[in-house]
N, C-alpha and C positions, 0 to 999 in steps of 0.2 A: 524120687518125688520131691518137688520143690517145697521149701518150707513156707509156712503162712507169712512169716515175717519177711522173707525174701520177696514173696509176691506183693505184699503191701508196700515194700520199699520201691519196687519197680513201678507199681501203680502210682505212688507218690511222686516219683521222679517224672513220670509222664505228665501228671497233672501240673507239677511245678513248671515244666517246659511250656505247657499250654497257657498257664497264667502269665508267664514272662512274654510269650508271643502276643497274648491279648493286651497286656499293658503297653507294649510297643505300638500296637495298632491303635490303642486308645489315645496314646500321645500324639500319633499322626493325625487322628481324627480331631482331637482337641485343637491342634495347631491349624488344621484346615478350617475348622469351625471358626476360630478366632479371625483368620484372614477373611473369610466370607462375611462375618459380622462387621468387620471394619469396612469392607467394600459396600455392604448394604447401608451402613451409616453414612458414608460419603455420598451415596446416591440420594438418600433421604434428605441430607443437608442441602444438596444441590437443588433438589425439587422444591424445598421450602424457600430457598433463596430466589429461584426463578419465579415462583408464585408471588413472593413479596415484591420483586421488581416489576412484574407485570401488573400488579395491583396498584402500583403508584401512578399518580397522574403523569402524563407525558411531560418531559422537561424539554424546553427549547434548547436545541443543540447550537452552540456557537458556530458561526461560519468559520471555516478554516482560513487561516491567513494565506492570502494569495501571494505566491512567490514565483519567480521565474524558474521554470523547469524545462530543460531541453526536450524538444518534441511535444510540448504541451500545446493545447489549443489557445489561440489568440482570443482573449476575452473581449467582449464588447466594452467600449470605453464608457465610463460613467463619470459624473462630476467628481473631481478630486483624485481621480486615478492617475498614477504616473506610469511612465514607461517601464519602471522596475518590475511591474507585474507581467510584462511580456517575456516570452522565451528569449534566451540570449541572442539568437540570430536576429530576431525582430528588434531587440534593443539596439543592436549595432546599426541596423537600417535606420531606425528613428534617430539615432545619434548623428548619422551622416545627413539625413534630411533636415535636421534642426541646425546644422552648421551653416556658417556664412557662405560656404561654397554652393549650397543648395538654395540660396535665397530666392532665386527665380524659378526654382523647380529643378528636378533632376531626372534625366532619362536613366533607364536601368543599366545601360552600358557605362554611363558615368558613375553610377552607384557601385557597380562591380569594381571599377578602378579605385574609387574612393575607399572601398572596403578591403583593398589589397588582393582582389580576386582576379583571375584571368577573365577578360571580357569575351569569352567563347559563348556560342549560342546556348548551350545547356545551362551555364551559369546565369546568363542574362535572363533566360526564361524562368529559371527558378526564382530569381530576384523579382521579376515581374509578377509572378504568382504571389509571392509574399507581400509585395507592395499593394497589389489589388486586395489581398486579404486585410491589410491594414486599413485600406479605404473602406471596405465593407464593414469593418468593426469600429469605425469612427476614429481612427488614429491618424489618418493621413487623407489628403485630397489628391484627386487626379485632375489637375488644372487644365491639361490638354491631353489628347491621346498620347499615352506613354510617358507623360511628365508628372512627377509626383512631388508633393510638398507635405510638410507636417500640417495637421489640422490647425487652422488659425493663421497660417502664413498666407500672404497675398502675393501671387505671382503676377508679373506684368507682362 
């Protein structure tokens, strides 16, 4: 027959193991609780910040500085605007059109040669399309069918 002290020691050992297991679990729960509380605080702070921003009167946003970007849209010309706002390909076309060689206007084949491109139909048509876009947006003039000059130039 087991002794009473032996039974008590076995029971105590079992309870000590349960206490150790529960302490480990409690530590995990406390760590998880701390992480959840930090996430909750970040969300609450974000909500407060968004509410404050939305409650403020709207602020006029400054217009972005217009600069030349390859593939960008050709802007409509306004007073004081220079060709530097045009995409690079269009800047090159305007540079040639503004040169002395184009004083009387320039055909797209001549424009291709002046730009150092081959005067093949695909290139010429691409330049024609770009020149017409420059005309539509107020940067150039089509003085005769297929003949282009920069805005303000007089062709004879």
